[in-house]
N, C-alpha and C positions, 0 to 999 in steps of 0.2 A: 304233601303226596309230587312222584315223582312222574313225568312222561313213560320215561322206561319201565318202571314199574306195572303199570296198569297194562292188563290184556287190549289190543287192538280186534273186534269186528266186524269185517267188511259187511257194507248192506251190496249186494248184487244190484251190477248196472255197468249201462256204459262212461261211465265218469271214470277218472284217475285219482288212486287214494294210494300213494308213495308212505315209506315208513323210515326214517335214518334213526339213528342214535340222536336223542334230546330233538324229534320233528315229526310233526305228521303232517301232509298235506294233500285235502282234496276239494281236486279241479274237475270241476263241471264244463266241458267245452262243445261248443257245437261243433259241427263237419270241418267251416273254414277257423276255428280256433284249434284246431290239434297243434298247430307249431309252437303258437304262442302258451298253451298246457306242458308243450316239452320247455318252455324255456321257465316256467314257473320249478320246474323239476330238477332242472339243470341250475338254478338257483341254490334252492334246497341242499344239492348233493356239494356246490359249493363253499357252501357255509357253511356245512357241518365239516368237513373237511380239511377246511381252514380257520376253525375259530380255533382259538386257544382257551375259550371261555364258554359258558353257556351259553350255546346259539340262539335263544329268544330273541334279545333285545340288536341282533343284527342280522338276523331274519327278518325281520318286519322292516327294518331301515331297507335292506334292499330288497325285498317285494314293491314298498313305497316308491324308491327308484324306476322300478322294470312300469309302476300303474303310469305314471308319468312320462312313459319312453313309447313308442311304437303303437302298432294300431293296439285297438280296445282289448283286454287279455278277459277271459273266459270269469265265470262265476270262479268263485275257489274260498278255502278258508285256510289256513295254516294254524299251526301252532308249534309254539318253541320253546326250549327248556329258560326259565330266565334264571337272574341269581337268585331270588327265593320266590319264585310261583311259574308263573306259562303266561306268554305272551299271545295275545289270540290276533290276527287282522282278519278283515272277514268280506271280500266285495264281489256284489253282484248278489242274484237271485239265490243266496246260505240263508239257512241260520244255524247257528251255535246256542245248542241250552247246555248249561252249565252247572251241576249238583254242586252245593255245598250244605255243609248240617242248616244254615241259618233259610237255606230256599233255593229256587232258582231263578237264574238270567239267563234271557235269550237275547243273542247277540244277533242282529239281521243286518247284511248289506244291502236289504233291497231296496229299504229309504233313504239311505245315507248317501247326500250330493259325492262323498269320494269314495270312502270305507271306513272301514270302523277298527278301530285299534284300542286294546286294552291290554292291562297287565291284570293276573289271576293270581293272588296266595294260596300259599300251600294246602290251604283249607279242601280244594272243592276235589270230589270222588269219584265221577266222572263225569263225560262231556258227549254229546251225541253233536252228529251234521248230518244234514241232511237238504236237501231242496227247500227254496223259501215257502210258505204257506200250507209243506205239504203235512200229510203225516209223518207222526213219530215213526222213524225206519226201521225198521226189522230185521235186525244181521240174523246171521244163518251161526249160533256159537254152536255151530262145530266143527269152524274153520276161528281159526288167530291168525293174524300177519303180524310176524313178528319184525320182520326187517324184510323192504323190496316194494316196489310195486304191483298191482294187480288192478283188475275192471272193479269199477262198485260206483254205488251212487252217492253214497254217506257211509259213513262208522257208528261203531261207537264202541268209549275207550272206554275203560273200566264195567262194570256194574252197573247201570244205567237204573235207579227206583231201588237199589237194595237198602242206601246209605253207606257209611263210612263205617268201617272194621272199628269195634267195638276196645281194642287196646290204645288206637291211635288219640292223639288230644287235634281234634278238628279247631280249627281259628275262624275269624269268619275271612267274605271273600275281602281283597284290599280296596282302599279309597276311590282305584281307580276304575273301578267296578261298579260299585256299589253308592246308590246315588246320596249322594252327602247330605248331613242335617238340612232339613229347609233355612235357607236363608231369614232375617228378621223380615214383619212384614213392612208391607210398603210402606211409608212414611207421607202424610201430608206434605206439600209441596210447601214449604216456609214460602214466605214473603217479602221477596227483598229489601233489604232495609233502606229507606231512603236517605240521602245523601245529605252533609250535612253543610252549611253556611256555603251553598250556592243558590246565590240570587236568581229571581226570573226576572230577563229584559223583553220589551215586547218590542219588536219592529216592524213599523209597516210596508209591505211589500206595494200598495199603489202607485208609492212612491218616490222608485230607488234613487240614490245617490248618483248623479252626472258620472261618466269616467273622467277625468281628467286629462286633458287634450296631452297631444304628445307621449304618450305612459309606454315605457318601453317594453317589449315582450317578454315574459316569465324566460332564466333558460332552460336550455333541455337539459335535464338529468342523463349523465353517463350512463349506460346500462352497468349494474355492479360485476366486476370481476368473479367468476366461481369462486366458491367456498370451497377449498381441499379436506377440511375438516366436518363439513354437509355433507362430502360426498362418499367421505371416509366411510361415516357410518352406515349409509346404504348397502343395499343386499351385493353381498360379496365384496365387502371391503377388505382392504389389505391390514392384517393383525399382526401380532406378535405370536406364534407357537412354537410346538417342538415336533420332532418330527421322528418315528417310530422308526426301527427296526428296517422294517419293510415299508419305510418309502411312505407314511400315511402320515396328514398334516394334523397336528390336535393342540386341543386346549392345554396351554404349561401345564396344569394343575391336575390334567387325567394322570389315574392311575392304573385304567388300561386303556389303548389304543380303542378307540369308537370307530373303526372301522373294522378290523380284522380280530380285536380284542386281547394282544398281547399284553403285557407287565411293559407299564413306562417306568416301573420303580427303579429298577438294574441302569436307564436310560441317561446317557448326559444331556442334560436341561442345556443344551446352546439353542438360545433362542434365535428363531428367523425369523422374515417377511413370509408370508403365504394371504390365502383367498380364503377368509371367512365361509367355513362348511353351514348349512341349517342351523341352527341350534337347538331345536324338536319342533314341538305342532301343541295346538291348544285342541286339545279335544271336550267339546262344549258334551252339553245333554242328550241330546238329540242324536247323540253321534258321529256331525259333523265335526269336520278335520282342517284346521288351518294348520299350513308350516311355518317357522317363526324362523324365514331369512330378511324381512327388512320390518322399519318403524310400522305400526299400525297404528292408526286412533278406532277405536271401537263405540258403535253406537247406533242410534236407531236412523242418524242422518248423516253419517257423517261425512260426507264428501263437502260439506259448506266449512271445516275446519283448511286453516289457513297452509298448515303442514301436508294436509292432500291437496289440494289445487295448487301451492308449488312443486307437489312429486317428493316432496322427502318423506312421505309417507304412504300408506295404504288403507284403504277404508275399508272397513271388518262391519258391513250391514249386522246388527243383532236386534230383534225386539220380537215379546211376549206377548200374549192374549193381554196381560191385566194393565200392559204401559206403564211398567214398571222401567223400562231402559228410554232415556234421556236421548238428546240427537247425538252430543258430542260426552260418550259416558265416561269411556276411560282413554288411555292408551298405554301403549309400549314403545320400546327403548329398545338399542341393541350398545351396547355399551363396553365395544371389546369382544369376550367371552359371558361377558354378563347380558341377562335380559330384565330390564327393568320397567317394572309394570305400578300405575298412576290412576286415581282418582280423575277426571277433568271439572270435581265439582257439579258432579249429577245431584237430582235431587234426591233420589232412592239411595243411595251411596255405594258402594264397592266392596265387599269382602274379604277376608282372608282368613280359611279356618287356620287355628291355633291349636295344633296337635295334643301340647301341651297341657292348657287349660280346657280343651274338649270343647269349644264356642269359637262361635264368628268373631273377629275382629272388625270394626269398618275402620277403612284409612281414610282419615282427613285429606281434605281436600289440598292435590296438590303434593300429598305426603308419597315419598319414591321408596317402593320397596322392588327389592331383586330377587327375583323365585327361582327356587331350586325346584329340579325336577320332582314331581308328587303333587307338585302345591296347587293348592284348591284356592277357587276363588269362585265369586258370589256375585252378580251386577245384580241390580234387580231380582226379578225370580226366575234369574239365569245360572248352570251353573258352566264350569270351566276347569279342568285340569288339563296343568302344563306337562308333557313328558316328552324327556330329550336324552340321547345316547348320553352326554358329556358327564356322565358324573362323577364326582371328587372322590 
């Protein structure tokens, strides 16, 4: 289902509803946030005008950048047509209800630490949006917004509650929105294997040996020189890439520019040095989103890891009610334009969803896998999806 194929009915109110080709924005600003709401509308117009491809993913990235800069943004939701479905961004006290043949999904920004970012495939039949926790919106069906801006506190896209047209073949919501199949049950913690060939030696602490007279002091170790290779792997590292005809720096394997969407197929692939942009987001099952722009150690207590204490990686604290997350459960390393994920010897395991077999596969300890956009992972009972604009 395409956004532009569905009727958009406003719910009267004092918010701002904007509809543009391939995009819908609802903002619910306070009186002090009207200027920020205008910025949201301006970003939508700019993306829709400049995009040489469906604007959904580009719009989501631009709005994410706006949320990280300036004064607090008003509560809003945005829908954007993606290559195969719809990108949805929800921030603040807004609920978005998506109807599909196999059920209804509610995305709310009220409980998210940052914002909610999802991709829904083409099987959706209707979308309604309005203030979080409020009753279902009651749009006036006599009116339909085809394009432009109008006052509203909510909207109905499509005909909510009526189901899909009979002639359409509706498929399921994409893996990025539906909770993936539950990971394998939590396993009992294995006993640590006994070390072989190590003899115990008793040492008396009552009568320590006297220090020999005239002993020379130990030399002071020189401070190690900085490691350029380690610094290059941190956030903002300088990497090889290519530049689109509009001057945007990209992954050498990109088919489309991840900023403006222009095709890179005919572009001359002359490698140049540039600062690596963020490579995507980790979207967890509770809606929390983390930008992948540095190495991470993930676990219940990642601050105890050497990579975190030395500043080579960031801590990502993750826990669950059943205690299935280890202190240092898994890790992420940025290798050029690739995101490498591996298990750190966790008790209950790290799993990757194998779409080919339709089952979870447990990673061996220290087994490294390069994750692509849409990869689903499970740590204990927690699940996440890796989303990225850098698709090949």
